[in-house]
N, C-alpha and C positions, 0 to 999 in steps of 0.2 A: 615241618618240610611237611610231612605225615599230613599233618593238619591245611595248608594248604594242597596239596592234591586232592582231596578229600572235599574242602571243599570250593574247590577246578570243577570234577567232576560231578559234585552235589549242582554248577550252578550251570553247571552244561547243559545238565538234565532237564533243570528250566527253560534252560531258552529251548530247549527244542522239545521241549510239549509245549510248550505256549505255541512253537511254533508249527510244530503239529495242527493246533486246534488252532488258526489264521486258516492258516490251512480250507484244513475238511471243513470253515465254515466259508470262504469262499466259492468255494466246491460244493455248499448242500450239504452236506455230510454228517452238519454238526448246526446243533443247536448252541443260538444263541443267549444268552443272558442281554435283554432290554434294558431301559433305564426306563425315570418315565421321565412323562409325557412334559413338565414343568423342568427336570432335568434337561429334556432335549432342548426347550428353549431358552433354558442361562446356556447351554454351548451355541447354542446358534448365535444369542446377540453379542457371545465374547467375541466369538469370531470375526462378526460384521463389526464391531465396537477397532481392533487389531486392525482389520483391513482399512474398516475407514481414517483410522491414527494415522496409520502409514500412507495415504498415500499424501494427508489431512499436511501432514510434516515435511513430506518433498514436495509438495508444490509451493509453501506458505518459504519453504528454503530457496525453490525460484527462481518467488518476488522476492527474496532480502538480495541475495546473491546472484543473476540473471548468468556467472562469470561460470565454466560448472570445476571451467581451474584452479579457484580460487575458491571454490566448495569439496573440491577434494583434499587444499591443500589444509584449510581447516578441519577436516576431520578426520585428519591427519594428527591435525597438534592435541583435536578432542582426543585419540585418543593416545598418545601423545604423554597426556595428561597433561600440553605444554602449552603457555598462557599467547592466545591466536595474538600473533603482528597487527599491528592498529595498520589499516589498508586507505591509501588517502580514496575517497570516492571523485567519481565522473564529473560529477560539480565541482568540488573542490581543485582538481584539473585544470577543469576549462580552468574560471577566478587566476588561478597561477599564468599560465599561459595568454589571454588573458591582461592581464596589467605587466607581464613580461613587452605582448606586444606594445601595450599604451607608449611603455614608455621609450621605446624604441621611434617608435612613431611620432614622440613629445607629448608629454602629458597633457602641455597646455591647447593641444588643438581640441575643436568637437569632438572628430572621431577618437582622438589619445580620453578627454574625461568623459566621452559616452564608453569605451571599456571599459573603465578604473571604475565605471558605476555599475555597468551590468557585472563587474569580474565580482563585483563585492556585494554581487543578488546573487550570482551563484555560488560564492562564500558559503551566504548561509544556508543555500538552501541546500547545500555538501552537507551543514551543520548538521541542520534540519534530521536529514536522511541520515546521518549517520545515528543522531541517537531516537529515530524514528526505528535502526537496523535491532542498536542494544534492547533498547526495550522491548519489542517484541521477541527478542532470541529468549530474554528471561522468563516475560511474565506467560511466553506464548508455545514456545519450543522446547524451550526444557520442558514442559511438565510433558508435554505428549512425550519426546522424550525417556524419561525416568520413566511411562508406562511402557510402553515398547522394554528398554532395557530392564525393570525391574519391575514391576508387577506384572507385566506378558508371565515375564520368566515364569516366572514364579507359577500359573496356573498353569503354565504348557506342560511345566515338570511336573506336579500334580497329579496327570491327565495325564501321562504316561505312564504312572506308576495305577492308576485308575484302568486303565485301561490294560497295563497285565495281572491287576488285579482279577477283574473282568475275566481277563485266556485263563485265570489259573483257576478259575470257579468254575468258568464251564470244562476244566478239561478235569477236575477233579468228579463233576457231575456223567459224562463221560466216563472216567473207568470206573463209581457208581454201577453204574449201567450193566456192563459188560464185568462185571465182579459177580464169581459164580455159588465159590463156598462163604456160606455164612461168616471167617475169620474176613477173606475179602472180602467182603459186607463191608461188616464192620469196623477196618481200616479206610476202610474207602469213608465209610461216616462221622469217620471223627475228622478223616482229614477238610473232609466238606462243610463240619460246621468249622475249623479253622479259617484255610480260607470266607466259609461267608461273611465271619468278623471280620476280619481285614479285608472283604472287601465295603463290609458296609460303612468302614474305620475312612479307609479311603473315599469312598463317597458323602462322606459329610464333609468331609473337609475340602473335597473339588467344592459341592457347593456354597459351602463359605465364600468362598473363593470367587465363584464364579456371581455370590450374589450382591458382593463388592464390587460392582464393575456399575451397582447404581452409585454409590458414593465418586466411581470415578465419571461419568459424566457431570453429575454437578461439582467437580473439580475443573475437569473441564468446558463446562459455560460458563466458569466467573472467569477461564484466561482468556474464555471468547474474546466473553467482555472487555476486561486491559488489551487487547488488542484490537478491537474498534474503536477506544475510547485513541490506542496509539495512532491510530491510522489517522484520526479523526484529527489529533494537533498535526502531526504533519501535514495532515493536506491544507488547513486552515490558515499555519505556516507560513507554509507556500503560499499559499491563494497571498495574506497579507506581506509577504516581502513582491511580489511580485504587483501587485498596487501601486505599493511606494514605490515601486521603482516604477512604473509607468507614469506615475503625476509625476517624478523627476524630468523620463527622459519626454513623455509624452511618444506617437508613434513616428512612423513614415509620413503619416494623411499631413500632419502639424505640420513636416519637413515644404512637403511639397506643396502645399498654398500657402509657406510660409509670406512667398512673393508678393500674394494674392487678395490677401487679409488682409496685410498690413496697410494703411492707407500713404497711397504716395504722395508727397506731398510735393514731389520735385519733379508728379510729368505736365505741374502748372506749367513748369521754368521754362526761358528764351530757351534755352540747351537744349529741352522734354522741345517746345513747339519748333525750332529750326530742325529734325533728327528728320533726314530721308524717308521719305514714307518706307520704302523701298521691302526693308525686314520685314515691317505690322499688317506687308497684303499678302507676307508670308504665310505668315501664324494665322490659327485656327483660333477663333474667339474665341475667351473663359471669359464666366459668366465673374463677376469680382463684387465684391460687398464691399456696399457703399460706405463712406467717412464720411464724421461732423467736419464740412473745412473750419481751416485756420483762418480764423482773421488776422491781416497782413498789420503788425506791430502789436500787436493784443498776445501774450503770454500767454501759451498750453498749460492749461489747470490741470488736463489731466493723463500730466506722466506716469510714465510708473512707479507706485512707492506713493504720490496722491494723488487716488485717482478716484474718486467720489461719486459711486454706479447712480447714485439718488438725484447727483445732483448733474447728469448723467443728460442733456437730451436727445432722440434717435432725428437722424437723418429726417427727411422734409421728403422723400420717396427713394423709392431701390435697396429698402431694407430686404434682407431672404428671411423663411422660415425654414427650419433648421430643427432634423428628428435628435431624439439621446439615440447611444447605441447604450449605454450602460449607464447602472447609478449612480452618483455622486456628490457626496456629503461634503459641506462648503466646510469650505477651514478657516475662512474670517467673514465680519460682516459683509466684505465688497465684494463676496463671492459667492452664484446664485446656486443654492440643492438642484440637483436634473431627480428624474425620474427615467427609470430608460425604456421607452418608446413615446416620451411626449415630444409635443410638439413645439416646439418654441420659435422665436423670430433671434434673428442676433445682424448685428455691422459690428465692425468693428474705428477704432479711432485713433485718431492720427497719436507715433510716438508709443502706442498700444507692440504687448513683446507678444510677437506674432504667430503666441502659441494658444494664446488666449483671444476672446469674443468677448463684448458686451452680449445677455440674455437678458428678452427679457420673456414674464410669460405672467397675465393679469396687471396687478398691480404692483407684482415684486421685479427686480430689476436687477445685475449684479452679471459677477465679469467668467464665463466661460470656462472648461479647459475642451480646445479646439479636440483633440481625440479624441470626448466623449458623442462628436455630433455627427450626422449622414446631411449636408449640406446638397438642401434639395433645387433645381433651379428652378 
C-alpha cells in the first residue's frame, strides 16, 4: 500500500510538471524543444494519410451500402465480432416482385413473359452487385480499416509518449536554469541526461513508425488496383446482362413500329378494300417500310427460320434509310453486323418477325434488329 501511495504521488507530480510546462509554452513563458524538419514532415504526412483514409473509407462504405441503417447494423455486428447476416440486394428484391407479378398476370402472356425475362436479369444484376460488395469489402475496405484501427493507433500512442517525453525534457531544462546551488545543478543535470536519453529513444521509435507510412501507401495502392478491377468486372457484367436482355426483348420502339414495319399482305384483301375510309381519314399518315410483294399461288420462301438474305431482292422503290444507334454483332450468317452512326438501307419482308428488318450496306445484306435503328423519313 505504501508503494502504491508513493507511485501515485510520483505520477501526480509528473503530471503536474507536464501540465505546468505545457501551459507556460502556450503562454510563451517557456522554451520548447523543436523537432527537426524531416520529423515534422513525417508527422504531417502521417496526419494527412489518416485523414484521407478515413474520408475514403467512409465514402466507399456509402457507395457500397447507401442505406445508413444497414451500415450501422453492419458496424454493430463487426464490433460484436459476429457474422453480418446476408441481405437481399435491391436488384434481387425487384426480381422477386417481377416474378411474382408475372405469375399473377400469367407467365404465358406477353407482359408476363417480359416480366420474367427482366426479373431474371435483375436477379443476375443483384447477384453481381453482391459479389462486387463482397470483393470490395475484403480487398479494399478491410485494409483501410485495419490501418486506422491498428497501425494508426500504434502511431498515435507512440506520439503521445513522445509528447510527454518532450515535456519532461523541457521541464528538466527549466529546472536546471532555475537551480542555484551546485548540488541542485548536479541533480538537475543528471535528470536532464536521463530525460534526454528517453526522449531520443522515443523519437527514434516514433520516427520508424512514421517512415512506415510509405509501406502503407504501397499497400493501399495495391488494394486500390484490386478495387478498380472488381468495379470494372462488375460494370462489365452489368453491361453484358443488359445487352443480352436488349437482344431478347428489343425496346418499346420495336413494339410501336411493329405494325408498321411488317408487310401487311391483308391490306390488299377484299375486306380491306371495302372498309369505310372514314377512320383512315382521321389518322395521320405514317411512313411505312415497303415490302417485297407476294405473288398469289407462289409459296412464301422468306418465312422466319428459312430466310436467306443473300437470295432476297429489295423492292423496286420505297426503301428507307436508317441510322444505326448502337454497335451490333451478328449472331450468324443471316444477320448484318452494325456500327454505331453508320447509314444503311432497310426494308421488310412478308412473314418477318416485326422486331427485324432486312438491312443493306453496299454488297452486304442481312437481318438487323429494329431497336438498333433510327428510321429516317
